[in-house]
C-alpha positions in Angstrom: 18.3 16.8 10.1 15.1 14.8 10.1 14.6 11.5 11.9 14.5 8.7 9.3 11.2 6.7 9.5 12.5 3.2 9.0 9.9 1.3 6.9 12.0 -1.9 7.0 12.0 -2.0 10.8 8.3 -1.1 11.1 7.4 -3.8 8.5 9.5 -6.4 10.4 7.7 -5.5 13.6 4.3 -5.9 11.9 5.3 -9.3 10.4 6.5 -10.5 13.8 3.1 -9.6 15.3 1.3 -11.3 12.5 3.4 -14.5 12.9 2.3 -14.8 16.5 -1.3 -14.0 15.6 -1.4 -16.5 12.7 0.0 -19.3 15.0 -2.7 -18.5 17.6 -5.4 -18.6 15.0 -4.2 -21.9 13.5 -3.9 -23.4 17.0 -7.4 -22.3 18.2 -9.4 -22.8 14.9 -7.3 -25.1 12.7 -7.7 -22.5 9.9 -4.7 -21.1 8.2 -5.0 -17.7 6.5 -4.5 -18.1 2.8 -3.3 -15.7 0.1 -3.5 -16.4 -3.6 -1.5 -14.2 -6.0 -2.2 -14.3 -9.8 0.4 -13.1 -12.3 -0.4 -12.9 -16.0 2.6 -12.6 -18.3 6.3 -12.2 -17.5 6.8 -8.6 -16.5 10.2 -8.6 -14.7 9.2 -6.2 -11.9 5.9 -8.0 -11.3 7.8 -11.4 -11.0 10.0 -9.9 -8.3 7.0 -8.5 -6.5 5.1 -11.8 -6.6 8.2 -13.7 -5.4 8.6 -11.4 -2.5 4.9 -11.6 -1.6 4.9 -15.4 -1.6 8.1 -15.5 0.5 6.7 -13.1 3.1 3.4 -14.9 3.2 5.1 -18.2 4.0 7.4 -16.6 6.6 4.5 -15.5 8.8 3.0 -19.0 8.6 0.2 -18.4 6.1 -0.8 -20.4 3.1 0.6 -19.1 -0.1 -0.6 -19.9 -3.6 0.9 -18.5 -6.8 -0.9 -18.8 -10.1 1.4 -17.8 -13.0 -0.5 -17.6 -16.3 1.0 -17.0 -19.8 0.7 -13.5 -21.3 -1.8 -14.7 -23.9 -4.3 -15.9 -21.3 -7.8 -14.6 -22.3 -9.8 -12.3 -20.1 -12.4 -15.0 -19.8 -10.0 -17.5 -18.5 -8.6 -15.0 -16.0 -12.1 -14.2 -14.8 -12.8 -18.0 -14.4 -9.7 -18.3 -12.2 -10.8 -15.4 -10.0 -14.2 -17.0 -9.6 -12.5 -20.3 -8.6 -10.5 -18.4 -5.9 -13.6 -16.6 -4.7 -15.2 -20.0 -4.0 -12.1 -21.6 -2.6 -12.6 -21.9 1.2 -8.8 -22.1 1.8 -8.2 -18.7 0.2 -9.0 -15.6 2.2 -7.1 -13.0 0.1 -6.9 -12.7 -3.7 -4.4 -10.4 -5.5 -4.2 -10.0 -9.2 -0.8 -8.5 -9.9 -0.9 -5.3 -12.0 -0.3 -4.5 -14.8 -2.1 -7.1 -16.7 -1.6 -7.5 -20.5 -3.3 -4.9 -22.7 -6.0 -7.2 -24.0 -7.4 -7.7 -20.5 -9.6 -5.1 -18.8 -7.9 -4.6 -15.4 -11.0 -2.9 -13.9 -13.3 -5.7 -14.9 -10.9 -8.3 -13.3 -10.6 -6.3 -10.0 -14.4 -5.9 -9.8 -14.7 -9.7 -10.2 -12.8 -10.3 -6.9 -15.0 -11.0 -3.9 -14.8 -7.7 -1.9 -14.3 -9.7 1.3 -11.2 -11.3 -0.3 -10.0 -8.1 -2.0 -6.8 -7.7 0.0 -5.5 -4.9 -2.3 -8.6 -2.9 -1.2 -9.2 -1.7 -4.8 -12.8 -3.0 -5.2 -15.4 -0.2 -5.5 -17.3 -1.7 -2.6 -14.2 -1.5 -0.3 -13.6 2.1 -1.6 -17.2 2.9 -0.6 -16.8 1.3 2.8 -13.7 3.4 3.4 -15.5 6.6 2.2 -18.4 6.2 4.7 -16.3 4.9 7.6 -17.4 1.2 7.5 -15.1 -1.7 8.2 -13.5 -3.0 5.0 -10.2 -3.8 3.4 -8.0 -0.8 2.8 -5.4 -0.4 0.1 -2.0 -1.6 1.4 0.2 1.4 0.6 -1.9 4.1 2.4 -2.6 1.8 5.3 1.2 1.3 5.7 1.7 5.1 5.5 -0.9 5.6 8.2 0.8 3.0 10.5 4.1 4.8 10.1 2.6 8.2 10.8 0.9 6.9 14.0 4.1 5.1 15.2 6.0 8.4 14.6 3.5 11.0 15.8 1.1 9.1 18.0 -2.3 10.9 18.0 -2.9 12.6 14.6 -6.0 14.5 15.7 -6.1 18.1 14.6 -3.0 18.0 12.4 -3.1 19.6 9.0 -2.3 16.9 6.3 -1.6 17.5 2.6 -1.8 14.5 0.3 -0.1 15.3 -3.0 -1.8 13.0 -5.6 -5.3 11.9 -6.2 -5.1 8.3 -7.4 -7.6 5.7 -6.4 -4.8 3.5 -5.2 -3.0 5.9 -2.8 -4.2 9.6 -2.8 -7.9 9.2 -2.2 -7.8 6.4 0.3 -4.9 8.1 2.1 -7.1 11.2 2.5 -10.0 9.1 3.9 -7.7 7.4 6.4 -6.3 10.7 7.6 -9.9 12.1 7.9 -10.8 9.2 10.1 -7.9 10.1 12.4 -9.4 13.6 12.7 -6.8 15.4 10.6 -7.7 18.4 8.5 -7.0 17.1 5.0 -6.2 18.8 1.7 -5.8 16.7 -1.5 -3.4 18.6 -3.8 -2.3 17.7 -7.3 -0.7 19.0 -10.5 -3.5 21.6 -11.0 -3.3 23.0 -7.5 -2.7 26.7 -7.4 0.6 27.5 -5.6 1.3 23.9 -4.6 4.4 24.9 -2.6 2.4 27.2 -0.3 -0.2 24.5 0.2 2.5 22.0 1.3 4.1 24.6 3.6 0.9 24.8 5.6 1.0 21.1 6.4 2.1 19.2 9.6 2.0 16.1 7.4 2.9 15.8 3.7 2.2 12.6 1.9 3.7 12.7 -1.6 2.2 10.2 -4.2 2.4 11.8 -7.6 5.0 9.6 -9.5 7.2 12.5 -10.4 10.9 12.2 -9.3 11.8 14.7 -6.6 8.9 17.0 -7.4 8.4 18.1 -3.8 11.3 20.4 -2.9 12.9 21.0 0.4 11.5 24.6 0.8 7.9 23.2 0.3 8.3 21.5 3.8 7.4 23.5 6.9 10.0 23.3 9.7 9.1 20.2 11.9 6.7 18.6 9.4 6.5 14.9 8.9 7.0 13.7 5.3 5.8 10.3 3.8 7.3 9.7 0.4 5.3 7.1 -1.6 7.1 7.6 -4.9 9.4 5.1 -6.4 11.1 6.5 -9.5 14.1 5.1 -11.4 16.3 7.8 -12.8 19.6 7.9 -14.5 22.4 8.8 -12.2 26.2 9.2 -12.6 28.1 6.9 -15.0 24.9 5.9 -16.7 23.7 3.9 -13.7 20.1 4.2 -12.6 19.0 4.8 -9.0 15.7 5.0 -7.1 14.4 8.3 -5.9 11.1 9.3 -4.4 8.6 12.1 -5.2 10.4 14.2 -2.6 13.9 15.8 -2.9 15.1 13.9 0.1 18.3 15.7 1.0 16.6 19.1 0.8 13.4 18.0 2.6 15.4 16.3 5.4 16.8 19.7 6.4 13.3 21.0 7.1 11.3 18.0 8.3 11.2 16.5 11.7 10.8 13.0 10.3 10.9 11.6 6.7 10.7 8.2 4.9 13.6 7.2 2.7 13.4 5.7 -0.8 14.0 2.9 -0.9 13.4 1.4 2.6 10.4 3.5 3.6 6.9 2.9 2.3 7.7 -0.1 0.1 8.4 -2.7 2.8 5.2 -1.6 4.6 3.0 -2.3 1.5 3.8 -6.0 1.5 3.5 -6.3 5.3 0.0 -4.6 5.1 -0.9 -7.2 2.4 -0.3 -9.9 4.9 -2.2 -7.8 7.6 -5.2 -7.5 5.2 -5.2 -11.3 4.5 -5.4 -12.0 8.2 -8.1 -9.3 8.6 -10.1 -10.8 5.7 -9.8 -14.4 7.2 -11.0 -13.2 10.6 -14.0 -11.4 9.0 -15.0 -14.4 6.8 -14.8 -16.8 9.7 -16.2 -14.3 12.3 -13.1 -14.4 14.5 -12.6 -11.5 16.9 
């Protein structure tokens, strides 16, 4: 059976490291890294995410600001708030919680965020920086995946990696990060010919397609490492729902050498990397090494 890659433990270790670093920064400069999270509307899942982000931000000693706006907030007013946060010297990271209500153009809002404060790493400038290997802010989920891979495998150089999924949020940036680690990278997707065979050729499989248990156990080569980004709620026994990933965990665990669970794998690392990105942004803005 595969070793379980414990995202909770890895995230806790990263938060502990950040707590020490934030304390040192505050002591030496008097500047406290600040994160502002903007939530428009009352989506229940988003409210939970925002609450968890605020709690984690405070726990590591950072400044946390929450801006909760009603669902009928106009796009213009949301853009004004983003501009205020761009100009706020106490705020080093800005996150607009997605999804936003249908009358608001999410892409327009994300593009309005100062790229140097874009701790989600979604701005086209940060995407470009990642693509050409420049220093920038990297999307939190793929960054967390990379950290877990390196803590599990050490040097990734020369390994064959398959990323299943081509989203701008996970798939594409994940592939760029793996390329920077000198992996040989294949981006696969729903149109890939003989997807199982492509996955079987991989030392590393990162599944990020949003389809419950799509990646089967016999798609995984013996000894491969599997990172499951998917979080899907499906109906289980007795009408109760349960969370599963994009990988058929029990099957895959019989083939893989290491695998992330769902929940408890990639999810905790995403929030920890949001804090990491805020500290990174603050250091870049104030030119702190």
